[in-house]
N, C-alpha and C positions, 0 to 999 in steps of 0.2 A: 504494500500500500504506500509506504513512504517513498519507495523508488518511483512509483507511478506519479506521485504528486511532484517529486523533484523534476522528473522528465517534463511534466506538463508546464511547470513554472519556467523551466529552461526554454521551452518553445515560445512561451509568451514573451520572455525577455529578448530572445533573438528576433522575434517579430517586431517588437517595439524598437530595438536597436536598428534594425534594417530600415524601418520606416523613417526614423529620425535622420539616419544617414542619407537616405534618398532625398529628404527634404533639404538637407544642408548642402549636398553635393549633387543636386539634380543635373546641373549643366555638365559637370564632369562625366556623369553617367550617360549623357545623351538623352535624358528624359526631362520633360517639362514638369516642374514642381507645381502642385496644386495646393494652395492654402486652404486650411480647414477652419471652420468656426466651431466652437464648442458651446452647447447649450443643453438644458434639461427640458424634456418634454414628457409630461405625465409621470414624473419621477425617474425617467431614464436619462442617462448621460449619452449624448449623441454628438458625434463628430461628423460634420457635413460641409461639403464644398458649396461655394456660392451659387454655382450653376445647377446644383441638385444632382449631378452625375454620380457623386460618391457619398455614401453614408456608412458609418460604422457605429454600432451601439451595443452596449452590454445588456443582457436580460438574464439576470441570475436570481436565485431565490434560496431561502433557507426555510425549512419546515421542521419544527420540533414537536413531536407528538407524545402524548401520555395517555394511558388508559387504565381504568380499574374495572374489573369484571366481577359481577355478582353471580357466582357460580351456582349450578344446580347439580348436574351429574358428572361433569368432567372438570378436572383442574385446569384452569386457564391462567396464563402468565401475565400478571400486572407488570407494568413497566413503562419505559420510555424508548423512543427510537428517533434517530435523525431520519425522517421520512425522505426528505430531499435536501441536497446541498449542491445546487447546480451552478455551472458557469457557462454562459452562452455568449457567443460573438455572432452578431447578425450584420449583414451588409447589403448595400446596393452598389453595384459595380457598373459603371458606364451606363447608368440610368435604367437600362432594360434588363439587367441581370441581377439576380439576388443569390445569396448563399448564406448558410448558417451551419455552425458547429456548436453542439450543446452537449456538455459532459456532466455527469453526476458523480459526486464523491460520497453520497450518503451511505448509511449502513444497509446491508442486504442480509439475506438469510445466511450467507457464508460469513465466517469470521473475518476474512480478509477479502473484501469484495473488490478493492481496487477501483479503477475508474470505469464507469459504465457509460456507453454511448447512448445518446438520446436522438436528437435530430442532427443529421449530417446530410445536407442536400444542396443542389444547385437548381435554380429556376430561371426560366426565360419568360419575360412578359412581352408579348407582341405589342409594338408601339401603336399600331393602327387598329387594333381589335381588342375586345375584352377576352383575351385568350392567354393562358399560361401553361407551360410545360415544365414539369418538375421531375427530377431524378435523384435517387439517393436513398436515404433511410429516414422514413417519416411515417405518420399514421395513415393507415388505409382509410379511404373515404367510406366509413361505415359506423353509424352511431353518433348521435348528437352529443351525448354525455362523454363518450370516448374522445371525440375530436376537441372538446373544450379543454383549454389549457389547465393544468393542475393548479396554476396560480389563481385561476378564477373559480375553482370548484366551490359550490355553496356548502357542501358537506365535506367532511375530512376525506372520505373515500368515495369513489364511484360505486354504484350499486352492484350487488351480486349479479343482477340481470345483465348489466353491461359487461362485467368482468368475465362472465361465462360465455357470452355470445359474440364478443368482438375480439379481434386479434391485436389491435393496437399498432405499434410500429413494425414495419417490415421493409426490407430492401426492395425497391421497385421504381416504377415510373407512373406518372398520372398526368392527365390533361384536364384543364378546367375552363369552362366558358361561363360567363355571367352577363346579365343585363339588369335593367331596373326592376325586374320582376322576380329574379331568382338566379340559380346557378345549377350547372350539371358537371359532375366530375366522374371520369372513368379512369381506371388504373389496372395495372397488373403487378403482382407482388410475389416475392419469394420468401426467403427464410428470415427469421428473427435474429438480429445481431447477437453474437455470443453463444448461440445454441450449437450443440455438437452435431453439425450436419454431416451425414455420411456421404462423403464425396468420392468414395472408392468405386462403387458399382451402380449406385442408384441415382437417377435424375432428381434434382431438387424439386420439392413440391412447390406449387404456385397457386395463386388465387386471382380471379378477375373480379373487379368491383365496379358498380355503377351506383351513384348517389345523385338524387334530384331533389332540390328544395325550391320552394316558392314563398314569397312574402307578399300576399295580396294587400296587406296593410303594413306600411313601412314609414313611420313618422317618429320623430323624437318623442319618446315616452308612450308610444302606441305602436306595437309591432305584433303581427301574427305570422308565425312560422309554421309551415307544413312541409313534410319531406318523407322520403322513403329511400331505401337502399336494397341492393341485391348483391350477393356474392356467390360465386362458384369456386369451390376449393377442393383440391386433391390433397391427400395426406402428406405431411412433411416427411422428408427422408432423414429422420433423426436417429442417432445411434442408440438411444436408450429405449426406443420402441421398435417392435417388429414391423416389417413392411406392411403397408396398408392398414395401419393401426393408429387410432387417435384416442385421446382422452379429453374430456371436458370437465372443468372444475372452476371453483370460485371461493374466495375468502368470504367471511361473514362481515364484510364492510368495516374491517379494521386491519391495520398492518402490524399492530403491536403483538397480537396473537396470530401467528403465521399459518398454522395448518388449515387446509381447505376442507371444511366439513362436507361441502358439496363436491362430489367426485364420482364420475361415472365408472372409473376404472378403465381398463383397456377395451375399446370397441374395435373388434377385429374385422378383417375382410372388407374394408371400406373402399368402395370404388371412388366416390366423391361425396361431398355434402354441400347442400344449398343453405344459405342463410338469408333471412328476410328481416327487414326493419321498417317500422313506421315511426315518424317523429311529429311532435307537436310542441309549440312554444308560444307563449303569449305574454306581452308586457303591456300593462295598463297603469301607467304612472309608476307608483311604488309597488304594485302587485306584479309578481312574476310566477307564471305557471309553466311547467314542463312535464312531458311524459313521452315514453317510448314503449313499443312492443317489439319483441324479438321472437323469431322462430328458426330453429335449426332442424333440417331434415337430412338424415344420414342414409345414403344409398349404398347398399353392400352387394358384394359378388355372390354367386352361387344361389341366386333367388332367395337370399335371406331377406326377411322383412325389413322395411325401412324403420328407422328410429326417429321419432318426432319429439323435440324438446322445446319448451316455451318459457318466456320470461317477460316481465314488464315492470314498469315503475311509474309513479306520478309524484310530483313535488310541488310545493307552493312556498313562496317567501313574501314577506312584507317589510319594506324599508320604513321603519317608524319615523325616521327623520326626513322623509320626503324625497329622497333621491330616486333616480330611475336607472335603467341599464342601456348600454349601447347594443346595437345589432349591426352585423356586417353581412350585407346581402351578397357580396361577392364570394364569401366563404360559407354562407348559410350557417352562421354561428352567432351566439350571443357573446357580448364582450363584458368589460368590467362595469361596475356601477360608476356613476359620474362622481366628480370631486365632492367630498362631503360638504354640505351646506354650512354646517356649524364647525368652525375650525377648533373650537374648544372641546366639544364632546364627540366630534366625528359622526360617523353614520352607524346606526344600529339596525339590525335585520333579524326578524323572527323567521324560523324555517320549520317545515314539516315534510316528511317523505315516507312513502310506503313502496316497498319493492317485493316482488314475488318471483321466485326462480324455481322452476320445476324440471329437474334432470331425471325424472322417472318416466318411463313409458311402459305401463303395465299391459298394454294391448298387444302383446307379442307372445308367441309360443314359449320363448324363453325371456321373460320380462327383464328389462334393463332398469336398475334402480340406482340412481346417482344421488338421490336425496332431494328434498324440497324445503325451501326456506321462505318464510314471510318475515320481513323486517320492518319495524316502525322506528322512525328517527325524528327527534324533536330537539330544538336548540336555538342558539342565536349566534350571530357574527357581529363583531365590533371592528369597524374600520376607522382608526384614529386619523388616518390620512390615506393617500393613494398608494403608499408603499408598505403599510403595516396592516395585518389582519390577525385578529384573535378569534378563534372558533371554539365553541363548546356545544356538545350534544349528548343526548341520552338515547341509546338504542335498545330496543326490545326485540329479541329474536325468537322465532317460532319454527323449530326444526322438526321434521318428521322422523320416523324410526330409521330411515335409510340414510340420513345425513351423518355418516360415520367416518368420512375420509378413508374409504376402502377398509372399514373394520377396525381402524385404529382408535376410535372413540366410541363412547356410548351414544346411541341414537336417541331421538326425541329429547334433546337437551335444549330447553327454552331459557337460555340465560339472558342477562342484560348487561349493559356496559355504559360507563361514563367516559367520554373522550374529550381531549382538549388539544388545540394546535396553536402554536405561535409561528407566524409567518412574516418574513421580510422579503420584499422584492427589491432587488438592487438595480 
């Protein structure tokens, strides 16, 4: 871990030294020097050229979590975790090109996690059309909650519904078109960075994705978002699973307690699986509503029956201090709340959420039981300013008899938990 950090700091130092050298000796190097202005925008430090052709800015965050569990059947680990400690450098290059590298130093399941890659991509924005092409490592276009930045999450963790049905970041390519009414994104993606991909004999698994969103109402403080997505996926060629085998699993909406009680185990002889998603979002002044529905259908070889799994969630928040949220129609995503109106007390937000995740399919000759969970969450968020957020919530879980993490825990464990997060966006 220490070696990884030293290497990363050395790269930053060399980058800074090279840039300063080129500024000072631009003529000797045969390159024109471009003066940069420095300013802060929404709490972010930005270096920008006067003509707007170049921009560099940092987008880093610290998230420190703590949780206390009120146990019933299983012993659960109270404690704390550095959920995220990221350093990201984003850029605009020659006006029409963009690039980002985002690294995470936070704690993982492993004792010595090292540096974890997040977003690493290059994008080209066509100057005469609302069209962009992106390649690299980034989130697949599937799931509103998944696509939303962890910096902007209303609750500490994404729902079990989202975690079980979406794949998150993958290596791939995507193209997006948008206009005043919505956007459409299509992409093809391969493996997850850092997984043990079997490159010896097996072709890498891939997925194709299509996401369409519309905003029939799109005004400041009044936004209606509707969307849907589809994905075709063949199994990954990973070394820890047999060929044509997948597993679907999810945490209980906490990261302090790591084991995933919802777990299908190995689903074998998989030809491909389809994933479907429906999205809804509404902003009415200080009121914010959001919901999604997911379905995964696993198609298998040898005339084996299909497996159907479903999940969904709904959430509501209310900004007591009168602020509202941003909406980005070109990405089909909701943004941060506006600057707190009261500089002394900041912004205060009440929140409630219900999620249901069903990884059971009893309608089979040999039923698949991965467990089912209903989770209720209540709490509040405090935004002292645009860079600091403090979150607290109480979660009530309702697990069925099959939520055992492949037999490692007792089923039907209906525990609750109190969680808190301190977040700084740099």
